[in-house]
N, C-alpha and C positions, 0 to 999 in steps of 0.2 A: 589117803595113807601113806606115801610114801614118805610125809613131811615128820610123821609124826608125832612131840610134844605141838607143834606146828596150827596141826592140823582143831586142834584141841581152843585152841582159839580165836578161830572162828570164826564160828558165831558171835561173841565178841566185838569182834571188827564189825559184822555184816549189820551187828547191833549199831555199832555209834556213828555205820556212813546208813544207814535210815533215816537218824537219828540227828545228821548235822546238811539234812533238806537234798540229798542226791535223790535222782531217779533212781533207782536200781533195782533191777532184775538179775533173780536168779536162775541159770538154767541150767536144769539137771539133765545129765541124761546117762539111761540104763539097758540093760539087753537083759534078753532070761541065761539063767542059765548054761546052757547049752552052746548059745555063741562063744560064754565070756571061755569059757574051758579050751572052748577051739582058739580065740583071739591069742591065749594060752600060749595055750599048743607051738601056733605059730611064729610068734617071735622069739617065742623059750625065755621067756624073760622066770622068775620068782618072786611069786606074791609075797609081798612083805610083810600078812600074816598069815600067809601060808608056816606055822610055827613043823605043824604034822608031820608039814613038806607035803601034804594033799593039796592040791591048789583051787579045791571043793569050796575044803573045810576056810580057805584065805577070803573066797568068795561071797560066803556064808556072814561070816563075821562084816566081812566090808560092809555085808546088805548092808545090816541091825544096825550098823555105824552110823550110815550113814542117810539111817533113816530121819529122825528129826531135818537135819538136812533137805532131802525131799519132800517132809511136806511144808517147811515155809519154801519153795519156789514154786515164783513164778510157770515157771512154762516147765512139764517132765515133757521130753522125748522117748522113746521106746525105738536105740538103731537096732532092731535086730535086723535083717536084712535090708537096712537099708543100707546101701553105696556112699560113698566117700559124695559122691555128685549130685543124690538126695536129701543124707544129713546137710551140707551147706544149702540147699534151696528150703529145706524146712525152719532153717534155723535164719533166715534171711524173712521167711513169708511170721515164721511165728517175734521176730523181736523186728527185727528192721522194719521189716516192714508194715508194720503192725499200727491199722487205725483207730484214732487216736477215740471216736465215737466207740462208749460202753457199750449202745446199743446193739451195734453189731456183729455177727454173727462167723468165723472164719470157720468159714467150709469150706473140705474135701472131700472132692469125692472121688477114689481109687477104685481102681477098676486091677484087676489079677485073676490067675487062676489057680482053679481048686487043686491040679497035678505040680503048681509046684510053693503047693502051703500056702492058705491060708495068712492075713494078715495081722497082723498079733497087736495096733495098734488103733481096729474100729470100734466106730464108741456102734453103727449098727450096721451091721452082711445082709447084702443081700443074697440070693442064690439063683439063676435065671438062669441054670440048664434046665431047666423044665419047658423053655422058647427053640423053638426048630433054627437044629445045629448047623452050616453057611457052610462047616468043614470037606461034610460032605458030599457039596456040590461043588465038583471042579472046579467051574469060572471062579467062585468065589472064596476055593481056602486061600490062594493068598494076595487075596484082601482084607483089608480093617470095617470095624463097625464103624467106623464115619463112611465108607464107602454107599453111597447112593440104594444101590442090589443086591446088597449086603444088609438095609438095612428094613427096605422092602420085605424082602426074603425073613427075615428076624421075628419081623410084625407084622405078620399074613398070619392070617386067622385068625379065629378072635381071643386068642387067649393070650397074648399084649395089649392088647382093648382091657381086654376084662383088666388086667394086672394091672398097670397105671390107673386105670379107672379105680381103685384100691388105698393105692400107692398116693395118688400128687395128694389128694385127701389128707391122709397122714401124717406126711412130710410137711402140709401147708401146716397143721393141727400141731407139730411137732414144735418145727424150728421157731419161734416162735414163746412158745414151752422152755425149754432150754434158753431161750436167753432171758426168761422172767429169768428166771431160778440166778440169773449171774453166767453164764456159761459161756467161753466166749467160747472155745474150738471145738471141731465136732466134725469126725472123717465116717461119711456114708463110706462102707467096701462093695464095693461091685462085682461079685463071681460068679463065673462060666469054667470049664471047665481046661482051657490052655489063656485064657484074656485078650482073647484079641479081637473074636467077632463077639457073640451075645450081650456080652456085661461092658464093652466100648459104646451097642447103642444103648445101650437101655443106661445106663452113664450119664451118653450125652443126650438124653432127650432129659433126664431125670436136672442136670444142667441150665437146658434151653430153659424150662419151667420158671428154674428156682434163683438162676441170674437175673429174674425180672424185679427181683424182690429187691427193693434197696433196705434195709436190714441184715441186708448178707456179702460178703463179701465171698467169689466163689473161687474154687480151684483145682484143677479137673489134672487127675492123677493113674497113668497109662503103667504099670507096675512087671506090666510083661510083654509089652508091645515099644516095640520103637517110636513114639509118638509126645512129640515136645508136647510137657505140664501147657495147660492155656490157665487163664486167668477169664474173670467174666468182670 
């Protein structure tokens, strides 16, 4: 947008690059309106299209003008709620680390806490707040869903087993169906209250099951707890 007339030439340039045989990938970054407004207020910059003086008017016109570019993008990433580090990892996974196999699905299992808001980029969201909550057990509260005592507590009783018994066959059915339709990336979000115990336990169980598949490149991301991202 700040390029003025140069922006209008962008589509023609992209077409020339593609016709030259270059393996061109277009990455499009976006965020929701509230997040963009907050970012502009932090930087104190004037939006180039905000002729009325209202940033929101400039953002809405910009979104409309960028529509055709978004449609032709190979990868679209919603940066709402992403830290700089998380965004770098997403870009590395989506572009640099993309597998050459056309029939492999890049699957991200994302854990989160509802108290911090649901993720905006999830394709499927699972609410596991119906499972026993370790937060109310003093010796379990400091642990995470990757620790054995927490796993045993969360999966005690019959609910977890019945839940997995219905969920796993559904996911086993959905993944190849998405691949058959040409989907390359899928994000399954698993949420509990704080994103520390139940969601992490369930996500780890899902990752163990789906990570065995040959048509999936799996990545685990824990949004609201300090755990290292894991790939399988």
